[in-house]
DRENGU-524949 format. One line per field, with one value per atom (N, C-alpha, C): residue number from 1; residue in three letters; x, y, z. Coordinates in Angstrom, 2 decimals. Atoms other than C-alpha are relative to their C-alpha. Last residue first. Layout:
BEGIN
resi <- NUM, ...
resn <- ALA, ...
X <- X, ...
Y <- Y, ...
Z <- Z, ...
This chain:
BEGIN
resi <- 113, 113, 113, 112, 112, 112, 111, 111, 111, 110, 110, 110, 109, 109, 109, 108, 108, 108, 107, 107, 107, 106, 106, 106, 105, 105, 105, 104, 104, 104, 103, 103, 103, 102, 102, 102, 101, 101, 101, 100, 100, 100, 99, 99, 99, 98, 98, 98, 97, 97, 97, 96, 96, 96, 95, 95, 95, 94, 94, 94, 93, 93, 93, 92, 92, 92, 91, 91, 91, 90, 90, 90, 89, 89, 89, 88, 88, 88, 87, 87, 87, 86, 86, 86, 85, 85, 85, 84, 84, 84, 83, 83, 83, 82, 82, 82, 81, 81, 81, 80, 80, 80, 79, 79, 79, 78, 78, 78, 77, 77, 77, 76, 76, 76, 75, 75, 75, 74, 74, 74, 73, 73, 73, 72, 72, 72, 71, 71, 71, 70, 70, 70, 69, 69, 69, 68, 68, 68, 67, 67, 67, 66, 66, 66, 65, 65, 65, 64, 64, 64, 63, 63, 63, 62, 62, 62, 61, 61, 61, 60, 60, 60, 59, 59, 59, 58, 58, 58, 57, 57, 57, 56, 56, 56, 55, 55, 55, 54, 54, 54, 53, 53, 53, 52, 52, 52, 51, 51, 51, 50, 50, 50, 49, 49, 49, 48, 48, 48, 47, 47, 47, 46, 46, 46, 45, 45, 45, 44, 44, 44, 43, 43, 43, 42, 42, 42, 41, 41, 41, 40, 40, 40, 39, 39, 39, 38, 38, 38, 37, 37, 37, 36, 36, 36, 35, 35, 35, 34, 34, 34, 33, 33, 33, 32, 32, 32, 31, 31, 31, 30, 30, 30, 29, 29, 29, 28, 28, 28, 27, 27, 27, 26, 26, 26, 25, 25, 25, 24, 24, 24, 23, 23, 23, 22, 22, 22, 21, 21, 21, 20, 20, 20, 19, 19, 19, 18, 18, 18, 17, 17, 17, 16, 16, 16, 15, 15, 15, 14, 14, 14, 13, 13, 13, 12, 12, 12, 11, 11, 11, 10, 10, 10, 9, 9, 9, 8, 8, 8, 7, 7, 7, 6, 6, 6, 5, 5, 5, 4, 4, 4, 3, 3, 3, 2, 2, 2, 1, 1, 1
resn <- UNK, UNK, UNK, UNK, UNK, UNK, UNK, UNK, UNK, UNK, UNK, UNK, UNK, UNK, UNK, UNK, UNK, UNK, UNK, UNK, UNK, UNK, UNK, UNK, UNK, UNK, UNK, UNK, UNK, UNK, UNK, UNK, UNK, UNK, UNK, UNK, UNK, UNK, UNK, UNK, UNK, UNK, UNK, UNK, UNK, UNK, UNK, UNK, UNK, UNK, UNK, UNK, UNK, UNK, UNK, UNK, UNK, UNK, UNK, UNK, UNK, UNK, UNK, UNK, UNK, UNK, UNK, UNK, UNK, UNK, UNK, UNK, UNK, UNK, UNK, UNK, UNK, UNK, UNK, UNK, UNK, UNK, UNK, UNK, UNK, UNK, UNK, UNK, UNK, UNK, UNK, UNK, UNK, UNK, UNK, UNK, UNK, UNK, UNK, UNK, UNK, UNK, UNK, UNK, UNK, UNK, UNK, UNK, UNK, UNK, UNK, UNK, UNK, UNK, UNK, UNK, UNK, UNK, UNK, UNK, UNK, UNK, UNK, UNK, UNK, UNK, UNK, UNK, UNK, UNK, UNK, UNK, UNK, UNK, UNK, UNK, UNK, UNK, UNK, UNK, UNK, UNK, UNK, UNK, UNK, UNK, UNK, UNK, UNK, UNK, UNK, UNK, UNK, UNK, UNK, UNK, UNK, UNK, UNK, UNK, UNK, UNK, UNK, UNK, UNK, UNK, UNK, UNK, UNK, UNK, UNK, UNK, UNK, UNK, UNK, UNK, UNK, UNK, UNK, UNK, UNK, UNK, UNK, UNK, UNK, UNK, UNK, UNK, UNK, UNK, UNK, UNK, UNK, UNK, UNK, UNK, UNK, UNK, UNK, UNK, UNK, UNK, UNK, UNK, UNK, UNK, UNK, UNK, UNK, UNK, UNK, UNK, UNK, UNK, UNK, UNK, UNK, UNK, UNK, UNK, UNK, UNK, UNK, UNK, UNK, UNK, UNK, UNK, UNK, UNK, UNK, UNK, UNK, UNK, UNK, UNK, UNK, UNK, UNK, UNK, UNK, UNK, UNK, UNK, UNK, UNK, UNK, UNK, UNK, UNK, UNK, UNK, UNK, UNK, UNK, UNK, UNK, UNK, UNK, UNK, UNK, UNK, UNK, UNK, UNK, UNK, UNK, UNK, UNK, UNK, UNK, UNK, UNK, UNK, UNK, UNK, UNK, UNK, UNK, UNK, UNK, UNK, UNK, UNK, UNK, UNK, UNK, UNK, UNK, UNK, UNK, UNK, UNK, UNK, UNK, UNK, UNK, UNK, UNK, UNK, UNK, UNK, UNK, UNK, UNK, UNK, UNK, UNK, UNK, UNK, UNK, UNK, UNK, UNK, UNK, UNK, UNK, UNK, UNK, UNK, UNK, UNK, UNK, UNK, UNK, UNK, UNK, UNK, UNK, UNK, UNK, UNK, UNK, UNK, UNK, UNK, UNK, UNK, UNK
X <- -0.70, -39.77, -0.52, -0.14, -42.17, 0.62, 0.52, -41.53, 0.26, -0.47, -41.12, -0.68, 0.93, -41.43, 0.64, -0.69, -39.78, -1.03, -0.82, -41.43, 0.80, 0.86, -44.23, 0.78, 0.59, -41.82, -0.89, -0.90, -39.79, -0.60, -1.17, -42.73, 0.84, 0.01, -45.05, 1.28, -0.42, -45.24, -0.03, 1.08, -45.34, 0.56, 0.66, -42.63, -1.08, -0.95, -40.38, -0.68, -0.13, -43.29, 0.98, 1.26, -44.29, 0.12, 0.11, -40.67, -1.28, 0.86, -40.40, -0.05, -0.61, -37.43, -0.80, 0.53, -39.03, 0.51, 0.37, -36.81, -0.43, -0.38, -36.68, -0.40, 0.33, -36.69, 0.52, -1.02, -36.61, -0.52, 0.57, -38.54, 1.15, -0.87, -37.52, -0.82, 0.42, -39.63, 0.88, -0.89, -37.81, -0.41, 0.55, -40.57, 0.84, -0.25, -38.50, -0.56, 0.85, -38.50, 0.35, 0.51, -35.60, -0.78, 0.46, -34.95, -0.54, 0.73, -32.92, -0.35, -0.43, -31.74, -0.88, -0.59, -31.90, 0.51, 0.08, -32.53, 0.74, -1.32, -33.11, -0.16, -0.08, -36.21, 1.43, -1.36, -37.12, -0.03, -0.25, -40.72, 1.42, -0.93, -40.67, 0.28, -1.22, -43.75, 0.85, 0.12, -46.25, 1.34, -1.09, -45.80, -0.19, -0.32, -49.00, 1.05, 0.36, -49.16, 0.32, -0.09, -48.85, -0.49, -0.75, -50.07, -0.03, 0.74, -51.20, 0.92, -0.25, -49.26, -0.78, 1.15, -50.87, 0.17, 1.14, -48.39, -1.21, 0.92, -45.40, -1.24, -0.22, -42.29, -0.88, -0.90, -43.66, 0.14, -0.57, -45.36, 0.94, 0.60, -45.91, 0.70, -0.97, -45.19, -0.67, 0.45, -47.26, 1.14, -0.08, -46.15, -0.46, 0.79, -46.57, 0.02, 1.39, -43.73, -0.75, 0.28, -40.25, -1.40, 1.00, -39.68, -0.36, 1.33, -36.52, -0.92, 0.60, -33.32, -1.38, 1.17, -31.64, -0.41, 1.13, -28.08, -1.19, 0.80, -25.69, -1.22, 0.81, -24.35, -0.88, -0.67, -23.22, -0.91, 0.78, -24.82, 0.79, 0.39, -22.29, -0.74, 0.35, -22.11, -0.48, 1.01, -20.26, -0.25, -0.20, -18.46, -1.14, 0.94, -18.76, 0.29, 0.70, -15.56, -0.96, 0.52, -14.54, -0.82, 1.41, -12.61, -0.40, 0.60, -8.85, -1.44, 0.78, -7.59, -0.64, 0.76, -4.97, -0.75, 1.34, -3.95, -0.84, -0.01, -0.95, -1.44, 0.06, -1.36, -0.02, 1.34, -0.16, -0.01, 0.80, 3.01, -1.43, -0.54, 5.31, -0.83, 0.56, 3.06, 0.52, 1.43, 3.95, -0.58, 0.21, 7.72, -1.47, -0.84, 8.58, -0.35, 0.22, 5.73, 0.81, 1.34, 5.78, -0.24, -0.03, 9.54, -1.35, -0.74, 9.26, 0.06, 0.86, 6.55, 0.67, 1.09, 8.69, -0.94, -0.57, 11.71, -1.05, -0.22, 9.63, 0.61, 1.30, 8.31, 0.18, 0.61, 11.77, -1.33, -0.76, 13.36, -0.60, 0.35, 10.58, 0.72, 1.36, 11.01, -0.44, -0.10, 14.79, -1.38, -0.56, 14.22, 0.15, 1.05, 11.89, 0.52, 0.79, 14.54, -1.10
Y <- -1.07, -36.29, 1.34, -1.15, -39.06, 1.14, -1.21, -42.18, 1.15, -1.26, -45.61, 1.17, -0.74, -48.97, 1.30, -0.84, -51.65, 0.71, -0.93, -52.99, 0.91, -1.01, -54.54, 0.98, -0.80, -56.41, 1.10, -1.10, -57.53, 0.88, 0.37, -59.61, 1.23, -0.68, -58.61, -0.34, 0.98, -61.20, 0.61, 0.67, -58.62, -0.93, 1.00, -57.78, -0.77, 1.07, -56.00, -1.13, 0.85, -53.99, -1.13, 0.69, -52.60, -0.95, 1.13, -51.81, -0.79, -0.21, -49.62, -1.25, 0.74, -49.96, 0.21, -0.49, -48.97, -0.88, 1.15, -49.76, 0.55, 0.10, -46.95, -1.35, 1.38, -46.32, -0.23, 0.71, -42.53, -1.39, 1.06, -40.70, -0.71, 0.96, -37.41, -0.97, 0.25, -35.55, -1.08, -0.63, -34.25, -0.20, -1.33, -34.95, 0.73, -0.84, -37.83, 1.41, 0.29, -39.36, 0.94, -1.26, -39.18, -0.32, 0.07, -42.31, 1.37, -1.21, -42.53, -0.11, -0.65, -45.80, 1.21, 1.03, -47.93, 0.58, -0.28, -45.21, -1.09, 0.06, -46.59, 0.20, 0.68, -45.67, 0.09, 0.14, -44.66, -0.77, 1.38, -43.49, -0.11, 0.67, -40.17, -1.45, -0.77, -38.67, -0.77, -1.12, -41.32, 0.69, -0.03, -43.38, 1.19, -1.38, -44.18, -0.01, -0.45, -47.64, 1.47, 1.18, -49.56, 0.36, -0.27, -46.70, -1.25, 0.07, -47.92, 0.26, 1.27, -46.64, -0.02, 0.88, -43.73, -1.36, -0.42, -41.26, -0.92, -0.83, -43.12, 0.28, -1.44, -44.68, 0.77, -0.32, -48.14, 1.52, 1.25, -49.78, 0.21, 0.52, -46.46, -1.27, 0.94, -45.50, -0.66, 1.35, -42.46, -0.80, 0.31, -39.35, -1.43, 1.17, -37.61, -0.21, -0.36, -35.18, -1.26, -1.28, -35.47, 0.53, -0.70, -39.20, 1.28, -0.05, -40.25, 0.80, -1.33, -41.37, -0.06, -0.21, -44.56, 1.47, -0.55, -44.66, 0.20, 1.09, -47.01, 0.51, 0.61, -44.26, -1.13, 1.20, -42.32, -0.68, 1.22, -38.92, -1.15, 0.56, -36.17, -1.32, 1.41, -34.23, -0.46, 0.34, -30.97, -1.48, 1.33, -29.91, -0.29, 1.03, -26.18, -1.32, 0.49, -24.18, -1.10, 1.34, -22.33, -0.40, 0.02, -19.36, -1.44, 1.33, -19.02, 0.11, 0.26, -15.61, -1.38, -1.11, -15.61, -0.42, -0.06, -18.69, 1.12, 0.28, -19.44, 0.01, 1.42, -17.84, -0.17, 0.43, -14.25, -1.50, 0.15, -13.40, -0.45, 1.10, -14.05, -0.22, 1.29, -11.90, -1.18, 0.13, -8.76, -1.36, 0.71, -9.20, -0.20, 1.18, -8.35, -0.80, 0.95, -6.00, -1.28, 0.59, -4.25, -1.07, 0.83, -3.72, -0.68, 1.21, -2.44, -0.96, 0.79, 0.04, -1.32, 0.47, 1.35, -0.91, 1.07, 1.59, -0.59, 1.18, 3.48, -1.14, 0.57, 5.94, -1.28, 0.61, 6.49, -0.66, 1.21, 7.09, -0.73, 0.96, 9.57, -1.33, 0.45, 11.38, -1.05, 0.89, 11.62, -0.58, 1.25, 13.05, -1.02, 0.73, 15.65, -1.32, 0.72, 16.70, -0.81
Z <- -0.73, 119.71, -0.44, 0.86, 118.72, 0.80, -0.61, 120.81, -0.98, 0.59, 119.26, 0.67, 0.85, 120.99, -0.47, 0.99, 123.05, -0.85, -0.75, 126.21, -0.92, -0.60, 124.17, 0.86, 1.06, 121.89, 0.56, 0.38, 124.91, -1.07, 0.79, 126.16, -0.33, 1.30, 128.99, -0.74, 1.01, 131.78, -1.40, 0.73, 134.52, -1.05, -0.84, 137.03, -0.76, -0.29, 134.52, 0.77, 1.18, 133.10, 0.24, 0.26, 136.48, -1.18, -0.93, 137.34, -0.25, -1.16, 134.24, 0.86, -1.10, 131.88, 1.28, -1.27, 128.59, 1.12, -0.81, 125.63, 1.34, -1.41, 123.13, 0.59, -0.34, 119.37, 1.41, -0.76, 119.05, 0.33, -0.82, 116.36, 0.70, -0.68, 114.79, 0.84, -1.38, 112.23, 0.60, -0.97, 109.13, 1.46, -0.32, 106.59, 1.05, 1.17, 105.16, 0.21, 1.16, 108.64, -1.15, 0.53, 111.09, -1.26, 1.38, 113.18, -0.38, 0.38, 116.40, -1.49, 1.24, 117.96, -0.25, 0.85, 121.13, -1.31, 1.43, 123.70, -0.77, 0.61, 127.21, -1.50, 1.29, 129.19, -0.53, 0.54, 132.73, -1.32, 0.42, 133.30, -0.55, -0.90, 135.16, -0.36, -0.30, 133.53, 1.00, -0.94, 132.46, 0.22, -0.97, 129.28, 0.94, -0.31, 127.38, 1.11, -1.34, 125.87, 0.14, -0.87, 122.62, 1.40, -1.22, 120.42, 0.88, -1.26, 117.02, 1.20, -0.69, 114.02, 1.32, 0.23, 112.12, 0.68, -0.82, 113.65, -0.17, 0.77, 112.20, 0.85, 0.03, 113.73, -0.98, 1.11, 114.55, -0.08, 0.49, 117.57, -1.18, 1.22, 119.31, -0.46, 0.55, 122.93, -1.19, 0.36, 123.84, -0.58, 1.42, 125.68, -0.22, 0.33, 129.04, -1.51, 0.25, 129.57, -0.42, -0.65, 131.05, -0.28, 0.80, 130.34, 0.75, -0.58, 132.17, -0.91, 0.09, 130.48, 0.61, 0.86, 131.67, -0.03, -0.74, 133.01, -0.94, -0.55, 131.16, 0.77, 1.06, 128.91, 0.54, 0.50, 131.97, -1.02, -0.13, 132.26, -0.58, 1.29, 132.69, 0.24, -0.10, 135.89, -1.36, 1.00, 135.46, 0.09, 0.59, 138.60, -0.96, -0.44, 139.16, -0.70, 1.18, 138.59, 0.45, -0.23, 141.72, -1.22, -0.38, 140.39, 0.26, -0.07, 140.31, 0.50, -1.21, 139.20, -0.07, -0.57, 136.48, 1.25, 0.58, 134.51, 0.58, 1.43, 136.67, -0.51, 0.36, 140.07, -1.52, 0.37, 140.48, -0.30, -1.22, 142.42, -0.30, -0.81, 139.47, 1.25, 0.40, 137.23, 0.82, -0.28, 139.22, -0.38, -1.26, 139.16, 0.36, -0.18, 135.55, 1.24, 1.09, 134.57, 0.19, -0.16, 137.94, -1.06, -1.20, 137.72, 0.23, 0.33, 134.14, 1.19, 0.88, 135.10, -0.37, -0.85, 137.99, -0.81, -0.83, 135.69, 0.93, 0.82, 133.13, 0.81, 0.39, 135.72, -0.81, -1.18, 137.26, -0.34, -0.28, 133.84, 1.19, 1.05, 132.96, 0.23, -0.29, 136.26, -1.02, -1.16, 135.74, 0.36, 0.51, 132.26, 1.11, 0.68, 133.76, -0.58, -0.96, 136.20, -0.67
């Protein structure tokens, strides 16, 4: 009788192994994967803390203006100094600067990261 029980157990296990996966979705349980929103390259970045816009990538350079939080800007290039500090060359895209007669040189500047 014990051999019959072993055969029954193995056949039951084999049946589950063969037919069980057919009833499951491919890849196992389906979870709702949140949509990841990627920033398009044409969208501007927003300033998240108050910072200064410098005329060149060094601390001794004169500050052109102070950028308030929420100012949109476009990254033109990234510069790493020999000391390892990062500077970003940006173009400020503020409505106030677009309406005024400020030249492109004053809308472009460097931000210390």
